[in-house]
MIVO-18465 format. One line per 5 residues: their letters; for each residue z, x negated, y negated of C-alpha. Coordinates in steps of 0.02 Angstrom, whole numbers, plus 50000, padded with zeros to 5 digits. Layout:
A> Z X Y ~ ...
This chain:
MTKTR> 56301 43839 45690 ~ 56340 43747 45849 ~ 56202 43671 45955 ~ 56236 43795 46096 ~ 56226 43942 45978
KIISL> 56061 43878 45907 ~ 55988 43863 46081 ~ 56049 44037 46125 ~ 55975 44105 45963 ~ 55808 44022 45999
IVLPL> 55803 44098 46173 ~ 55888 44266 46151 ~ 55819 44320 45982 ~ 55635 44317 46034 ~ 55682 44413 46191
LMTLT> 55772 44543 46087 ~ 55619 44566 45981 ~ 55521 44624 46132 ~ 55643 44756 46189 ~ 55587 44936 46173
SIGYT> 55751 44980 46089 ~ 55686 44890 45935 ~ 55504 44932 45963 ~ 55497 45035 45804 ~ 55501 44872 45708
QNALF> 55402 44772 45833 ~ 55379 44622 45724 ~ 55562 44597 45678 ~ 55536 44410 45694 ~ 55534 44410 45504
LRNSI> 55724 44407 45520 ~ 55733 44248 45622 ~ 55747 44130 45473 ~ 55882 44231 45387 ~ 56069 44246 45405
IAELP> 56035 44411 45492 ~ 55967 44313 45641 ~ 56145 44266 45688 ~ 56196 44447 45717 ~ 56245 44503 45891
ASDLD> 56111 44608 45979 ~ 56200 44773 45950 ~ 56215 44738 45763 ~ 56033 44684 45752 ~ 55979 44846 45838
SLLEA> 56088 44944 45718 ~ 56018 44855 45564 ~ 55838 44878 45622 ~ 55872 45063 45648 ~ 55945 45074 45471
ISIKL> 55789 44988 45403 ~ 55676 45110 45495 ~ 55776 45260 45431 ~ 55769 45193 45253 ~ 55580 45167 45264
DDAAS> 55554 45341 45339 ~ 55646 45423 45194 ~ 55499 45447 45076 ~ 55606 45531 44942 ~ 55737 45394 44939
TESST> 55764 45310 44772 ~ 55942 45255 44805 ~ 56008 45108 44903 ~ 56095 45125 45070 ~ 56220 45006 45146
WVSEA> 56230 44945 45324 ~ 56389 44862 45390 ~ 56403 44762 45551 ~ 56517 44821 45690 ~ 56643 44683 45649
GDTTS> 56629 44720 45463 ~ 56590 44539 45420 ~ 56408 44569 45370 ~ 56338 44697 45249 ~ 56159 44732 45197
TLIVT> 56106 44842 45053 ~ 55934 44917 45079 ~ 55824 44983 44939 ~ 55642 45032 44937 ~ 55571 44949 44782
SDYEK> 55392 45015 44789 ~ 55262 45110 44888 ~ 55085 45047 44909 ~ 54931 45068 45017 ~ 54847 44930 45115
NNLNC> 54699 44948 45232 ~ 54722 45138 45224 ~ 54902 45122 45282 ~ 55056 45186 45191 ~ 55167 45038 45151
RSLEI> 55334 45008 45068 ~ 55424 44858 44995 ~ 55605 44845 45051 ~ 55737 44735 44971 ~ 55874 44678 45090
DTTQQ> 56028 44607 45005 ~ 56139 44533 45140 ~ 56312 44457 45126 ~ 56391 44366 45273 ~ 56546 44257 45262
GQRVV> 56526 44235 45076 ~ 56343 44187 45088 ~ 56223 44307 44999 ~ 56036 44315 45028 ~ 55915 44437 44945
TTYGF> 55742 44456 45021 ~ 55600 44578 44998 ~ 55481 44623 45137 ~ 55329 44735 45146 ~ 55313 44857 45290
CNVDG> 55166 44967 45337 ~ 55173 45122 45444 ~ 55060 45104 45595 ~ 55062 45252 45715 ~ 55240 45297 45663
NWLMD> 55307 45119 45676 ~ 55353 45013 45527 ~ 55275 44842 45546 ~ 55296 44695 45430 ~ 55153 44672 45309
AQ> 55100 44491 45332 ~ 55013 44499 45162
């Protein structure tokens, strides 16, 4: 990543995280250290919406796939477990992302707080 792009990412990404368009996953900063952090804003919004939809689907036992607008990044989303924490309904979500031949698999916990899925800091 070029120096300019790093600077832009450090400035723009935190700003994006505060936008109401991605408010349903308010703490999306969990993405900042992943290859997903390099996505354009429209793709990031789209991915966060896909994550929210996947987490909202309580009956889902199958994976779903998200593809970036340019088609160069894909993420497979699968809920791996449900759990309760501090009287909140929570879910573990595995995100398997491939971008330009680089593959990263991560699992995050999310808890539903007032209809919003927030990352479980554990």
